[in-house]
Each structure stands twice: as C-alpha cells, then as structure tokens.
All heavy atoms as a GROMACS GRO file, in nm:
protein
  622
    1MET      N    1   0.084  -0.117   0.000
    1MET     CA    2   0.000   0.000   0.000
    1MET      C    3   0.089   0.124   0.000
    1MET      O    4   0.185   0.131   0.074
    1MET     CB    5  -0.088  -0.001   0.124
    1MET     CG    6  -0.176   0.120   0.135
    1MET     SD    7  -0.287   0.105   0.275
    1MET     CE    8  -0.219   0.230   0.380
    2MET      N    9   0.056   0.222  -0.084
    2MET     CA   10   0.133   0.345  -0.089
    2MET      C   11   0.046   0.462  -0.044
    2MET      O   12  -0.071   0.471  -0.077
    2MET     CB   13   0.183   0.374  -0.230
    2MET     CG   14   0.305   0.295  -0.266
    2MET     SD   15   0.397   0.368  -0.401
    2MET     CE   16   0.298   0.329  -0.541
    3LYS      N   17   0.107   0.551   0.033
    3LYS     CA   18   0.041   0.673   0.078
    3LYS      C   19   0.138   0.788   0.060
    3LYS      O   20   0.254   0.779   0.101
    3LYS     CB   21   0.004   0.659   0.226
    3LYS     CG   22  -0.063   0.781   0.282
    3LYS     CD   23  -0.096   0.761   0.429
    3LYS     CE   24  -0.159   0.888   0.483
    3LYS     NZ   25  -0.184   0.880   0.625
    4LYS      N   26   0.095   0.896  -0.005
    4LYS     CA   27   0.183   1.009  -0.031
    4LYS      C   28   0.186   1.103   0.089
    4LYS      O   29   0.084   1.140   0.142
    4LYS     CB   30   0.140   1.086  -0.154
    4LYS     CG   31   0.240   1.191  -0.194
    4LYS     CD   32   0.215   1.247  -0.330
    4LYS     CE   33   0.325   1.347  -0.359
    4LYS     NZ   34   0.334   1.389  -0.492
    5ILE      N   35   0.309   1.138   0.132
    5ILE     CA   36   0.328   1.232   0.242
    5ILE      C   37   0.432   1.334   0.200
    5ILE      O   38   0.550   1.301   0.185
    5ILE     CB   39   0.376   1.161   0.371
    5ILE    CG1   40   0.280   1.051   0.412
    5ILE    CG2   41   0.393   1.263   0.483
    5ILE    CD1   42   0.326   0.974   0.534
    6ASP      N   43   0.391   1.460   0.178
    6ASP     CA   44   0.483   1.570   0.150
    6ASP      C   45   0.593   1.535   0.049
    6ASP      O   46   0.712   1.551   0.076
    6ASP     CB   47   0.547   1.621   0.279
    6ASP     CG   48   0.444   1.680   0.374
    6ASP    OD1   49   0.343   1.734   0.326
    6ASP    OD2   50   0.464   1.671   0.496
    7GLY      N   51   0.555   1.487  -0.068
    7GLY     CA   52   0.653   1.460  -0.173
    7GLY      C   53   0.716   1.322  -0.168
    7GLY      O   54   0.793   1.286  -0.255
    8TRP      N   55   0.686   1.247  -0.066
    8TRP     CA   56   0.738   1.111  -0.052
    8TRP      C   57   0.620   1.014  -0.050
    8TRP      O   58   0.514   1.045   0.002
    8TRP     CB   59   0.814   1.095   0.079
    8TRP     CG   60   0.946   1.163   0.081
    8TRP    CD1   61   0.970   1.296   0.097
    8TRP    CD2   62   1.073   1.102   0.066
    8TRP    NE1   63   1.104   1.322   0.095
    8TRP    CE2   64   1.170   1.203   0.076
    8TRP    CE3   65   1.115   0.971   0.046
    8TRP    CZ2   66   1.306   1.177   0.066
    8TRP    CZ3   67   1.251   0.945   0.038
    8TRP    CH2   68   1.344   1.048   0.046
    9TYR      N   69   0.642   0.895  -0.103
    9TYR     CA   70   0.542   0.789  -0.091
    9TYR      C   71   0.590   0.692   0.015
    9TYR      O   72   0.706   0.652   0.015
    9TYR     CB   73   0.526   0.713  -0.224
    9TYR     CG   74   0.444   0.790  -0.324
    9TYR    CD1   75   0.505   0.874  -0.416
    9TYR    CD2   76   0.306   0.777  -0.327
    9TYR    CE1   77   0.430   0.944  -0.508
    9TYR    CE2   78   0.230   0.847  -0.420
    9TYR     CZ   79   0.294   0.931  -0.510
    9TYR     OH   80   0.219   1.001  -0.601
   10VAL      N   81   0.502   0.658   0.107
   10VAL     CA   82   0.530   0.555   0.206
   10VAL      C   83   0.474   0.426   0.148
   10VAL      O   84   0.355   0.417   0.119
   10VAL     CB   85   0.464   0.588   0.342
   10VAL    CG1   86   0.487   0.477   0.441
   10VAL    CG2   87   0.518   0.721   0.394
   11ASP      N   88   0.562   0.327   0.128
   11ASP     CA   89   0.523   0.204   0.059
   11ASP      C   90   0.552   0.084   0.148
   11ASP      O   91   0.668   0.053   0.177
   11ASP     CB   92   0.600   0.194  -0.072
   11ASP     CG   93   0.552   0.081  -0.161
   11ASP    OD1   94   0.480  -0.009  -0.112
   11ASP    OD2   95   0.587   0.082  -0.281
   12THR      N   96   0.446   0.016   0.191
   12THR     CA   97   0.463  -0.102   0.277
   12THR      C   98   0.520  -0.221   0.201
   12THR      O   99   0.560  -0.319   0.262
   12THR     CB  100   0.330  -0.141   0.344
   12THR    OG1  101   0.233  -0.166   0.242
   12THR    CG2  102   0.281  -0.032   0.438
   13GLY      N  103   0.525  -0.212   0.069
   13GLY     CA  104   0.581  -0.321  -0.011
   13GLY      C  105   0.726  -0.297  -0.051
   13GLY      O  106   0.792  -0.387  -0.102
   14ALA      N  107   0.777  -0.176  -0.029
   14ALA     CA  108   0.915  -0.144  -0.068
   14ALA      C  109   1.012  -0.188   0.042
   14ALA      O  110   0.986  -0.166   0.160
   14ALA     CB  111   0.929   0.006  -0.093
   15THR      N  112   1.121  -0.247   0.002
   15THR     CA  113   1.220  -0.294   0.099
   15THR      C  114   1.332  -0.193   0.121
   15THR      O  115   1.418  -0.215   0.205
   15THR     CB  116   1.282  -0.427   0.053
   15THR    OG1  117   1.341  -0.407  -0.075
   15THR    CG2  118   1.178  -0.536   0.046
   16GLN      N  119   1.328  -0.083   0.048
   16GLN     CA  120   1.436   0.016   0.056
   16GLN      C  121   1.382   0.156   0.035
   16GLN      O  122   1.284   0.175  -0.037
   16GLN     CB  123   1.541  -0.015  -0.052
   16GLN     CG  124   1.670   0.059  -0.036
   16GLN     CD  125   1.746   0.018   0.088
   16GLN    OE1  126   1.749  -0.099   0.124
   16GLN    NE2  127   1.804   0.114   0.155
   17HIS      N  128   1.448   0.256   0.094
   17HIS     CA  129   1.417   0.396   0.067
   17HIS      C  130   1.484   0.433  -0.066
   17HIS      O  131   1.595   0.389  -0.092
   17HIS     CB  132   1.470   0.488   0.176
   17HIS     CG  133   1.439   0.444   0.316
   17HIS    ND1  134   1.311   0.414   0.359
   17HIS    CD2  135   1.520   0.425   0.421
   17HIS    CE1  136   1.315   0.381   0.486
   17HIS    NE2  137   1.441   0.386   0.527
   18MET      N  138   1.418   0.518  -0.147
   18MET     CA  139   1.472   0.554  -0.279
   18MET      C  140   1.440   0.699  -0.312
   18MET      O  141   1.334   0.749  -0.274
   18MET     CB  142   1.411   0.465  -0.387
   18MET     CG  143   1.442   0.319  -0.372
   18MET     SD  144   1.344   0.220  -0.487
   18MET     CE  145   1.246   0.127  -0.371
   19ILE      N  146   1.529   0.764  -0.385
   19ILE     CA  147   1.510   0.903  -0.427
   19ILE      C  148   1.573   0.923  -0.564
   19ILE      O  149   1.672   0.857  -0.597
   19ILE     CB  150   1.568   1.000  -0.323
   19ILE    CG1  151   1.522   1.143  -0.347
   19ILE    CG2  152   1.720   0.989  -0.315
   19ILE    CD1  153   1.551   1.237  -0.231
   20GLY      N  154   1.517   1.014  -0.643
   20GLY     CA  155   1.570   1.041  -0.776
   20GLY      C  156   1.645   1.172  -0.787
   20GLY      O  157   1.693   1.207  -0.894
   21ARG      N  158   1.655   1.248  -0.678
   21ARG     CA  159   1.718   1.380  -0.683
   21ARG      C  160   1.844   1.381  -0.596
   21ARG      O  161   1.834   1.380  -0.473
   21ARG     CB  162   1.619   1.485  -0.637
   21ARG     CG  163   1.497   1.486  -0.733
   21ARG     CD  164   1.400   1.592  -0.703
   21ARG     NE  165   1.462   1.723  -0.716
   21ARG     CZ  166   1.398   1.835  -0.690
   21ARG    NH1  167   1.273   1.832  -0.648
   21ARG    NH2  168   1.458   1.952  -0.703
   22HIS      N  169   1.959   1.385  -0.659
   22HIS     CA  170   2.086   1.376  -0.587
   22HIS      C  171   2.111   1.495  -0.494
   22HIS      O  172   2.183   1.483  -0.396
   22HIS     CB  173   2.203   1.359  -0.684
   22HIS     CG  174   2.238   1.484  -0.759
   22HIS    ND1  175   2.166   1.526  -0.867
   22HIS    CD2  176   2.336   1.575  -0.737
   22HIS    CE1  177   2.219   1.640  -0.911
   22HIS    NE2  178   2.321   1.671  -0.834
   23GLU      N  179   2.049   1.611  -0.521
   23GLU     CA  180   2.074   1.729  -0.439
   23GLU      C  181   2.019   1.714  -0.297
   23GLU      O  182   2.056   1.790  -0.208
   23GLU     CB  183   2.020   1.857  -0.505
   23GLU     CG  184   1.871   1.860  -0.524
   23GLU     CD  185   1.824   1.806  -0.658
   23GLU    OE1  186   1.896   1.728  -0.722
   23GLU    OE2  187   1.712   1.841  -0.697
   24TYR      N  188   1.934   1.616  -0.273
   24TYR     CA  189   1.881   1.592  -0.140
   24TYR      C  190   1.958   1.485  -0.063
   24TYR      O  191   1.929   1.459   0.053
   24TYR     CB  192   1.733   1.550  -0.146
   24TYR     CG  193   1.644   1.660  -0.196
   24TYR    CD1  194   1.561   1.640  -0.306
   24TYR    CD2  195   1.641   1.784  -0.135
   24TYR    CE1  196   1.478   1.741  -0.352
   24TYR    CE2  197   1.558   1.886  -0.181
   24TYR     CZ  198   1.477   1.863  -0.289
   24TYR     OH  199   1.395   1.962  -0.334
   25VAL      N  200   2.055   1.424  -0.127
   25VAL     CA  201   2.129   1.314  -0.066
   25VAL      C  202   2.260   1.364  -0.007
   25VAL      O  203   2.341   1.424  -0.077
   25VAL     CB  204   2.157   1.201  -0.168
   25VAL    CG1  205   2.228   1.085  -0.101
   25VAL    CG2  206   2.027   1.154  -0.233
   26CYS      N  207   2.280   1.342   0.123
   26CYS     CA  208   2.409   1.375   0.186
   26CYS      C  209   2.496   1.249   0.178
   26CYS      O  210   2.445   1.139   0.170
   26CYS     CB  211   2.397   1.412   0.332
   26CYS     SG  212   2.244   1.460   0.399
   27ASP      N  213   2.621   1.267   0.185
   27ASP     CA  214   2.721   1.159   0.185
   27ASP      C  215   2.693   1.052   0.079
   27ASP      O  216   2.697   0.933   0.107
   27ASP     CB  217   2.738   1.099   0.325
   27ASP     CG  218   2.617   1.024   0.381
   27ASP    OD1  219   2.513   1.015   0.315
   27ASP    OD2  220   2.629   0.972   0.493
   28LEU      N  221   2.667   1.095  -0.043
   28LEU     CA  222   2.636   1.002  -0.152
   28LEU      C  223   2.757   0.915  -0.184
   28LEU      O  224   2.866   0.964  -0.212
   28LEU     CB  225   2.594   1.079  -0.278
   28LEU     CG  226   2.557   0.993  -0.400
   28LEU    CD1  227   2.434   0.909  -0.371
   28LEU    CD2  228   2.536   1.081  -0.521
   29ASN      N  229   2.738   0.786  -0.175
   29ASN     CA  230   2.841   0.688  -0.212
   29ASN      C  231   2.807   0.640  -0.353
   29ASN      O  232   2.725   0.551  -0.370
   29ASN     CB  233   2.842   0.572  -0.113
   29ASN     CG  234   2.937   0.462  -0.153
   29ASN    OD1  235   3.002   0.467  -0.257
   29ASN    ND2  236   2.945   0.360  -0.071
   30SER      N  237   2.872   0.700  -0.453
   30SER     CA  238   2.839   0.668  -0.592
   30SER      C  239   2.900   0.535  -0.638
   30SER      O  240   2.874   0.492  -0.750
   30SER     CB  241   2.881   0.782  -0.684
   30SER     OG  242   3.019   0.807  -0.670
   31THR      N  243   2.977   0.470  -0.552
   31THR     CA  244   3.030   0.338  -0.590
   31THR      C  245   2.928   0.228  -0.565
   31THR      O  246   2.943   0.118  -0.615
   31THR     CB  247   3.160   0.305  -0.513
   31THR    OG1  248   3.131   0.296  -0.373
   31THR    CG2  249   3.268   0.408  -0.540
   32MET      N  250   2.822   0.259  -0.489
   32MET     CA  251   2.716   0.162  -0.463
   32MET      C  252   2.632   0.152  -0.590
   32MET      O  253   2.570   0.249  -0.631
   32MET     CB  254   2.632   0.210  -0.345
   32MET     CG  255   2.544   0.104  -0.284
   32MET     SD  256   2.413   0.056  -0.392
   32MET     CE  257   2.326  -0.056  -0.295
   33ARG      N  258   2.631   0.037  -0.652
   33ARG     CA  259   2.557   0.015  -0.778
   33ARG      C  260   2.470  -0.109  -0.767
   33ARG      O  261   2.491  -0.193  -0.681
   33ARG     CB  262   2.655  -0.003  -0.896
   33ARG     CG  263   2.745   0.116  -0.922
   33ARG     CD  264   2.664   0.233  -0.968
   33ARG     NE  265   2.748   0.351  -0.985
   33ARG     CZ  266   2.737   0.437  -1.082
   33ARG    NH1  267   2.643   0.422  -1.173
   33ARG    NH2  268   2.814   0.542  -1.089
   34GLY      N  269   2.376  -0.118  -0.856
   34GLY     CA  270   2.287  -0.232  -0.861
   34GLY      C  271   2.160  -0.194  -0.935
   34GLY      O  272   2.157  -0.096  -1.009
   35SER      N  273   2.056  -0.271  -0.913
   35SER     CA  274   1.927  -0.239  -0.974
   35SER      C  275   1.815  -0.276  -0.879
   35SER      O  276   1.834  -0.358  -0.788
   35SER     CB  277   1.910  -0.311  -1.108
   35SER     OG  278   1.913  -0.450  -1.090
   36VAL      N  279   1.700  -0.214  -0.898
   36VAL     CA  280   1.582  -0.239  -0.817
   36VAL      C  281   1.472  -0.286  -0.911
   36VAL      O  282   1.452  -0.229  -1.017
   36VAL     CB  283   1.536  -0.110  -0.745
   36VAL    CG1  284   1.405  -0.130  -0.675
   36VAL    CG2  285   1.640  -0.063  -0.646
   37LYS      N  286   1.402  -0.391  -0.869
   37LYS     CA  287   1.290  -0.442  -0.948
   37LYS      C  288   1.161  -0.402  -0.878
   37LYS      O  289   1.146  -0.420  -0.757
   37LYS     CB  290   1.297  -0.594  -0.960
   37LYS     CG  291   1.193  -0.652  -1.051
   37LYS     CD  292   1.216  -0.800  -1.073
   37LYS     CE  293   1.116  -0.856  -1.171
   37LYS     NZ  294   1.142  -0.998  -1.196
   38PHE      N  295   1.068  -0.344  -0.953
   38PHE     CA  296   0.941  -0.297  -0.899
   38PHE      C  297   0.831  -0.399  -0.922
   38PHE      O  298   0.848  -0.494  -0.998
   38PHE     CB  299   0.906  -0.162  -0.962
   38PHE     CG  300   0.998  -0.052  -0.917
   38PHE    CD1  301   1.115  -0.026  -0.986
   38PHE    CD2  302   0.970   0.023  -0.804
   38PHE    CE1  303   1.203   0.074  -0.944
   38PHE    CE2  304   1.055   0.123  -0.762
   38PHE     CZ  305   1.172   0.148  -0.831
   39GLY      N  306   0.716  -0.376  -0.859
   39GLY     CA  307   0.603  -0.468  -0.866
   39GLY      C  308   0.550  -0.491  -1.005
   39GLY      O  309   0.490  -0.595  -1.034
   40ASP      N  310   0.572  -0.396  -1.097
   40ASP     CA  311   0.526  -0.412  -1.235
   40ASP      C  312   0.631  -0.481  -1.322
   40ASP      O  313   0.620  -0.482  -1.444
   40ASP     CB  314   0.486  -0.278  -1.295
   40ASP     CG  315   0.604  -0.182  -1.309
   40ASP    OD1  316   0.717  -0.216  -1.266
   40ASP    OD2  317   0.584  -0.071  -1.362
   41ALA      N  318   0.734  -0.536  -1.259
   41ALA     CA  319   0.845  -0.609  -1.324
   41ALA      C  320   0.946  -0.516  -1.392
   41ALA      O  321   1.041  -0.564  -1.452
   41ALA     CB  322   0.794  -0.714  -1.421
   42SER      N  323   0.930  -0.384  -1.382
   42SER     CA  324   1.030  -0.293  -1.438
   42SER      C  325   1.150  -0.287  -1.344
   42SER      O  326   1.140  -0.317  -1.225
   42SER     CB  327   0.971  -0.152  -1.456
   42SER     OG  328   0.938  -0.096  -1.331
   43THR      N  329   1.265  -0.251  -1.399
   43THR     CA  330   1.386  -0.235  -1.319
   43THR      C  331   1.446  -0.097  -1.343
   43THR      O  332   1.430  -0.039  -1.451
   43THR     CB  333   1.492  -0.342  -1.350
   43THR    OG1  334   1.528  -0.333  -1.488
   43THR    CG2  335   1.442  -0.482  -1.320
   44MET      N  336   1.515  -0.047  -1.242
   44MET     CA  337   1.584   0.081  -1.252
   44MET      C  338   1.722   0.066  -1.189
   44MET      O  339   1.738  -0.008  -1.092
   44MET     CB  340   1.507   0.191  -1.180
   44MET     CG  341   1.375   0.225  -1.244
   44MET     SD  342   1.298   0.363  -1.159
   44MET     CE  343   1.146   0.374  -1.252
   45GLU      N  344   1.819   0.136  -1.246
   45GLU     CA  345   1.957   0.126  -1.200
   45GLU      C  346   1.984   0.217  -1.081
   45GLU      O  347   1.950   0.335  -1.082
   45GLU     CB  348   2.054   0.159  -1.313
   45GLU     CG  349   2.048   0.061  -1.429
   45GLU     CD  350   2.079  -0.082  -1.387
   45GLU    OE1  351   2.181  -0.103  -1.317
   45GLU    OE2  352   2.001  -0.173  -1.423
   46ILE      N  353   2.049   0.162  -0.979
   46ILE     CA  354   2.093   0.238  -0.862
   46ILE      C  355   2.228   0.299  -0.895
   46ILE      O  356   2.317   0.229  -0.944
   46ILE     CB  357   2.108   0.145  -0.740
   46ILE    CG1  358   1.975   0.077  -0.708
   46ILE    CG2  359   2.162   0.222  -0.620
   46ILE    CD1  360   1.990  -0.042  -0.614
   47GLU      N  361   2.244   0.429  -0.870
   47GLU     CA  362   2.370   0.497  -0.898
   47GLU      C  363   2.432   0.555  -0.772
   47GLU      O  364   2.508   0.651  -0.778
   47GLU     CB  365   2.350   0.603  -1.004
   47GLU     CG  366   2.314   0.543  -1.138
   47GLU     CD  367   2.319   0.643  -1.252
   47GLU    OE1  368   2.374   0.753  -1.235
   47GLU    OE2  369   2.265   0.609  -1.358
   48GLY      N  370   2.401   0.497  -0.658
   48GLY     CA  371   2.460   0.540  -0.533
   48GLY      C  372   2.363   0.523  -0.418
   48GLY      O  373   2.248   0.483  -0.436
   49ALA      N  374   2.412   0.552  -0.299
   49ALA     CA  375   2.329   0.546  -0.178
   49ALA      C  376   2.384   0.648  -0.080
   49ALA      O  377   2.502   0.680  -0.080
   49ALA     CB  378   2.330   0.407  -0.118
   50GLY      N  379   2.296   0.699   0.004
   50GLY     CA  380   2.337   0.797   0.103
   50GLY      C  381   2.226   0.821   0.202
   50GLY      O  382   2.141   0.736   0.224
   51SER      N  383   2.226   0.939   0.262
   51SER     CA  384   2.128   0.976   0.364
   51SER      C  385   2.050   1.098   0.320
   51SER      O  386   2.102   1.181   0.245
   51SER     CB  387   2.199   1.006   0.496
   51SER     OG  388   2.274   0.895   0.540
   52VAL      N  389   1.927   1.109   0.369
   52VAL     CA  390   1.842   1.225   0.341
   52VAL      C  391   1.794   1.279   0.476
   52VAL      O  392   1.744   1.203   0.558
   52VAL     CB  393   1.722   1.187   0.252
   52VAL    CG1  394   1.628   1.304   0.235
   52VAL    CG2  395   1.769   1.134   0.118
   53ILE      N  396   1.810   1.408   0.496
   53ILE     CA  397   1.765   1.473   0.620
   53ILE      C  398   1.640   1.555   0.587
   53ILE      O  399   1.636   1.626   0.487
   53ILE     CB  400   1.875   1.566   0.676
   53ILE    CG1  401   2.000   1.484   0.709
   53ILE    CG2  402   1.824   1.640   0.799
   53ILE    CD1  403   2.120   1.568   0.745
   54PHE      N  404   1.537   1.542   0.672
   54PHE     CA  405   1.415   1.619   0.651
   54PHE      C  406   1.357   1.662   0.785
   54PHE      O  407   1.391   1.606   0.889
   54PHE     CB  408   1.313   1.538   0.569
   54PHE     CG  409   1.273   1.408   0.632
   54PHE    CD1  410   1.156   1.400   0.706
   54PHE    CD2  411   1.351   1.294   0.616
   54PHE    CE1  412   1.119   1.280   0.764
   54PHE    CE2  413   1.314   1.174   0.674
   54PHE     CZ  414   1.198   1.167   0.748
   55ALA      N  415   1.274   1.764   0.781
   55ALA     CA  416   1.210   1.816   0.902
   55ALA      C  417   1.073   1.750   0.919
   55ALA      O  418   0.998   1.736   0.822
   55ALA     CB  419   1.194   1.967   0.894
   56VAL      N  420   1.042   1.713   1.041
   56VAL     CA  421   0.911   1.656   1.072
   56VAL      C  422   0.822   1.767   1.128
   56VAL      O  423   0.866   1.880   1.149
   56VAL     CB  424   0.923   1.538   1.172
   56VAL    CG1  425   0.998   1.423   1.107
   56VAL    CG2  426   0.990   1.579   1.301
   57LYS      N  427   0.696   1.737   1.151
   57LYS     CA  428   0.598   1.838   1.193
   57LYS      C  429   0.639   1.913   1.320
   57LYS      O  430   0.604   2.029   1.338
   57LYS     CB  431   0.461   1.775   1.213
   57LYS     CG  432   0.393   1.738   1.085
   57LYS     CD  433   0.254   1.683   1.111
   57LYS     CE  434   0.188   1.648   0.980
   57LYS     NZ  435   0.052   1.597   1.000
   58THR      N  436   0.714   1.849   1.408
   58THR     CA  437   0.756   1.913   1.533
   58THR      C  438   0.870   2.012   1.510
   58THR      O  439   0.909   2.083   1.602
   58THR     CB  440   0.804   1.808   1.634
   58THR    OG1  441   0.919   1.741   1.581
   58THR    CG2  442   0.694   1.709   1.667
   59GLY      N  443   0.925   2.014   1.388
   59GLY     CA  444   1.038   2.101   1.359
   59GLY      C  445   1.172   2.032   1.376
   59GLY      O  446   1.276   2.084   1.338
   60GLU      N  447   1.170   1.914   1.435
   60GLU     CA  448   1.294   1.836   1.451
   60GLU      C  449   1.338   1.781   1.316
   60GLU      O  450   1.256   1.768   1.224
   60GLU     CB  451   1.272   1.720   1.548
   60GLU     CG  452   1.239   1.764   1.688
   60GLU     CD  453   1.209   1.645   1.778
   60GLU    OE1  454   1.117   1.568   1.745
   60GLU    OE2  455   1.279   1.631   1.878
   61HIS      N  456   1.464   1.747   1.307
   61HIS     CA  457   1.517   1.688   1.185
   61HIS      C  458   1.539   1.538   1.205
   61HIS      O  459   1.582   1.496   1.312
   61HIS     CB  460   1.648   1.755   1.144
   61HIS     CG  461   1.627   1.894   1.096
   61HIS    ND1  462   1.626   2.003   1.180
   61HIS    CD2  463   1.602   1.941   0.972
   61HIS    CE1  464   1.603   2.112   1.110
   61HIS    NE2  465   1.587   2.077   0.984
   62ARG      N  466   1.509   1.464   1.103
   62ARG     CA  467   1.527   1.318   1.104
   62ARG      C  468   1.612   1.280   0.983
   62ARG      O  469   1.614   1.350   0.882
   62ARG     CB  470   1.393   1.246   1.095
   62ARG     CG  471   1.302   1.272   1.212
   62ARG     CD  472   1.349   1.195   1.334
   62ARG     NE  473   1.252   1.209   1.441
   62ARG     CZ  474   1.278   1.269   1.556
   62ARG    NH1  475   1.397   1.322   1.578
   62ARG    NH2  476   1.187   1.277   1.649
   63MET      N  477   1.678   1.167   0.994
   63MET     CA  478   1.764   1.121   0.885
   63MET      C  479   1.723   0.980   0.842
   63MET      O  480   1.706   0.892   0.925
   63MET     CB  481   1.910   1.118   0.930
   63MET     CG  482   2.005   1.069   0.820
   63MET     SD  483   2.177   1.060   0.873
   63MET     CE  484   2.216   1.232   0.887
   64LEU      N  485   1.704   0.964   0.712
   64LEU     CA  486   1.688   0.831   0.653
   64LEU      C  487   1.824   0.791   0.600
   64LEU      O  488   1.886   0.868   0.526
   64LEU     CB  489   1.589   0.834   0.536
   64LEU     CG  490   1.442   0.847   0.566
   64LEU    CD1  491   1.363   0.853   0.436
   64LEU    CD2  492   1.393   0.732   0.651
   65THR      N  493   1.872   0.675   0.638
   65THR     CA  494   2.002   0.628   0.590
   65THR      C  495   1.983   0.515   0.490
   65THR      O  496   1.877   0.453   0.484
   65THR     CB  497   2.090   0.580   0.707
   65THR    OG1  498   2.021   0.474   0.776
   65THR    CG2  499   2.118   0.692   0.804
   66GLY      N  500   2.085   0.491   0.411
   66GLY     CA  501   2.079   0.383   0.314
   66GLY      C  502   1.979   0.408   0.203
   66GLY      O  503   1.920   0.315   0.149
   67VAL      N  504   1.959   0.534   0.167
   67VAL     CA  505   1.862   0.570   0.063
   67VAL      C  506   1.928   0.551  -0.074
   67VAL      O  507   2.034   0.607  -0.100
   67VAL     CB  508   1.816   0.718   0.079
   67VAL    CG1  509   1.716   0.753  -0.030
   67VAL    CG2  510   1.758   0.742   0.217
   68TYR      N  511   1.867   0.470  -0.158
   68TYR     CA  512   1.919   0.449  -0.293
   68TYR      C  513   1.895   0.573  -0.379
   68TYR      O  514   1.785   0.627  -0.379
   68TYR     CB  515   1.851   0.331  -0.362
   68TYR     CG  516   1.888   0.194  -0.309
   68TYR    CD1  517   1.810   0.085  -0.341
   68TYR    CD2  518   2.000   0.174  -0.229
   68TYR    CE1  519   1.843  -0.042  -0.296
   68TYR    CE2  520   2.032   0.049  -0.184
   68TYR     CZ  521   1.954  -0.059  -0.216
   68TYR     OH  522   1.986  -0.184  -0.172
   69TYR      N  523   1.998   0.614  -0.453
   69TYR     CA  524   1.984   0.721  -0.551
   69TYR      C  525   1.961   0.657  -0.687
   69TYR      O  526   2.045   0.582  -0.738
   69TYR     CB  527   2.109   0.810  -0.552
   69TYR     CG  528   2.112   0.903  -0.670
   69TYR    CD1  529   2.006   0.989  -0.696
   69TYR    CD2  530   2.221   0.907  -0.754
   69TYR    CE1  531   2.008   1.074  -0.804
   69TYR    CE2  532   2.226   0.992  -0.863
   69TYR     CZ  533   2.118   1.075  -0.887
   69TYR     OH  534   2.121   1.159  -0.996
   70ILE      N  535   1.843   0.682  -0.744
   70ILE     CA  536   1.804   0.626  -0.873
   70ILE      C  537   1.761   0.743  -0.960
   70ILE      O  538   1.648   0.793  -0.948
   70ILE     CB  539   1.688   0.524  -0.856
   70ILE    CG1  540   1.731   0.413  -0.759
   70ILE    CG2  541   1.647   0.466  -0.991
   70ILE    CD1  542   1.620   0.317  -0.721
   71PRO      N  543   1.850   0.794  -1.047
   71PRO     CA  544   1.824   0.917  -1.122
   71PRO      C  545   1.692   0.920  -1.199
   71PRO      O  546   1.630   1.026  -1.211
   71PRO     CB  547   1.943   0.927  -1.218
   71PRO     CG  548   2.050   0.848  -1.155
   71PRO     CD  549   1.980   0.738  -1.080
   72VAL      N  550   1.646   0.809  -1.253
   72VAL     CA  551   1.523   0.811  -1.333
   72VAL      C  552   1.396   0.800  -1.249
   72VAL      O  553   1.286   0.811  -1.301
   72VAL     CB  554   1.524   0.699  -1.441
   72VAL    CG1  555   1.638   0.720  -1.539
   72VAL    CG2  556   1.533   0.562  -1.378
   73LEU      N  557   1.411   0.786  -1.119
   73LEU     CA  558   1.295   0.776  -1.030
   73LEU      C  559   1.227   0.912  -1.018
   73LEU      O  560   1.292   1.012  -0.990
   73LEU     CB  561   1.340   0.726  -0.892
   73LEU     CG  562   1.233   0.679  -0.797
   73LEU    CD1  563   1.164   0.555  -0.852
   73LEU    CD2  564   1.296   0.647  -0.662
   74ARG      N  565   1.098   0.917  -1.041
   74ARG     CA  566   1.026   1.044  -1.041
   74ARG      C  567   0.967   1.079  -0.905
   74ARG      O  568   0.938   1.194  -0.877
   74ARG     CB  569   0.916   1.041  -1.146
   74ARG     CG  570   0.973   1.021  -1.286
   74ARG     CD  571   0.867   1.028  -1.386
   74ARG     NE  572   0.867   1.166  -1.434
   74ARG     CZ  573   0.797   1.208  -1.535
   74ARG    NH1  574   0.717   1.125  -1.597
   74ARG    NH2  575   0.803   1.331  -1.575
   75ASN      N  576   0.946   0.980  -0.821
   75ASN     CA  577   0.890   1.002  -0.687
   75ASN      C  578   0.981   0.938  -0.584
   75ASN      O  579   1.043   0.835  -0.611
   75ASN     CB  580   0.750   0.939  -0.676
   75ASN     CG  581   0.651   1.004  -0.768
   75ASN    OD1  582   0.624   1.122  -0.758
   75ASN    ND2  583   0.600   0.927  -0.863
   76SER      N  584   0.988   0.996  -0.467
   76SER     CA  585   1.070   0.940  -0.360
   76SER      C  586   0.986   0.841  -0.281
   76SER      O  587   0.865   0.858  -0.265
   76SER     CB  588   1.118   1.052  -0.268
   76SER     OG  589   1.196   1.144  -0.342
   77ILE      N  590   1.052   0.737  -0.230
   77ILE     CA  591   0.982   0.629  -0.162
   77ILE      C  592   1.047   0.601  -0.026
   77ILE      O  593   1.169   0.589  -0.018
   77ILE     CB  594   0.986   0.500  -0.247
   77ILE    CG1  595   0.913   0.523  -0.380
   77ILE    CG2  596   0.925   0.382  -0.171
   77ILE    CD1  597   0.932   0.410  -0.481
   78ILE      N  598   0.964   0.592   0.076
   78ILE     CA  599   1.009   0.543   0.206
   78ILE      C  600   0.958   0.400   0.217
   78ILE      O  601   0.837   0.376   0.213
   78ILE     CB  602   0.952   0.628   0.323
   78ILE    CG1  603   1.005   0.771   0.314
   78ILE    CG2  604   0.989   0.565   0.457
   78ILE    CD1  605   0.945   0.865   0.414
   79GLY      N  606   1.049   0.306   0.224
   79GLY     CA  607   1.012   0.165   0.231
   79GLY      C  608   0.984   0.121   0.374
   79GLY      O  609   1.061   0.150   0.464
   80LEU      N  610   0.873   0.053   0.393
   80LEU     CA  611   0.834   0.006   0.527
   80LEU      C  612   0.819  -0.146   0.535
   80LEU      O  613   0.760  -0.195   0.629
   80LEU     CB  614   0.702   0.071   0.569
   80LEU     CG  615   0.702   0.222   0.587
   80LEU    CD1  616   0.562   0.270   0.628
   80LEU    CD2  617   0.803   0.265   0.691
   81ALA      N  618   0.868  -0.217   0.438
   81ALA     CA  619   0.850  -0.363   0.439
   81ALA      C  620   0.938  -0.429   0.543
   81ALA      O  621   1.033  -0.379   0.590
   81ALA     CB  622   0.883  -0.421   0.302
   0.00000   0.00000   0.00000
C-alpha cells in the first residue's frame, strides 16, 4: 500500500528507501551500484546510496540512511517492508 506524504510515498511493499534527486542526498556513495525491481516487473539502476535529512511536523530533523539514488525515479519512496 502506498500513501503520499509531502513529496514522498510511504510504501509497505518497498524494501528500501529511494530518491531520484541527488541534491537531497548527503554523503552520496556513488560506488554503490545495482538495480531495483518494482512490482510491475520494471527495473531501474541504482547509482549510489546515502542519507536524506528532513524536518518533521515538530520542527525536529530526522535522517533516513541507506537511501538508494536512482536518477530516473520520479517520486521518492520510504520503504516500510
């Protein structure tokens, strides 16, 4: 199940966090490579991994780590599987 929250989709079927915009990724490790297969059988290439910092409703900052950078991804995904 996917639910959109402030530009991110929360996906209970996703096993990993993913983003398509490198400018939001801190400490990008571009040597991390691979591919991700989606529920519709499509695949996309991973071109790195890093962390994303964002503000929550309380004003505090939180960090997602191990976020895959996938340049062709149009929406960001928080995986909850």
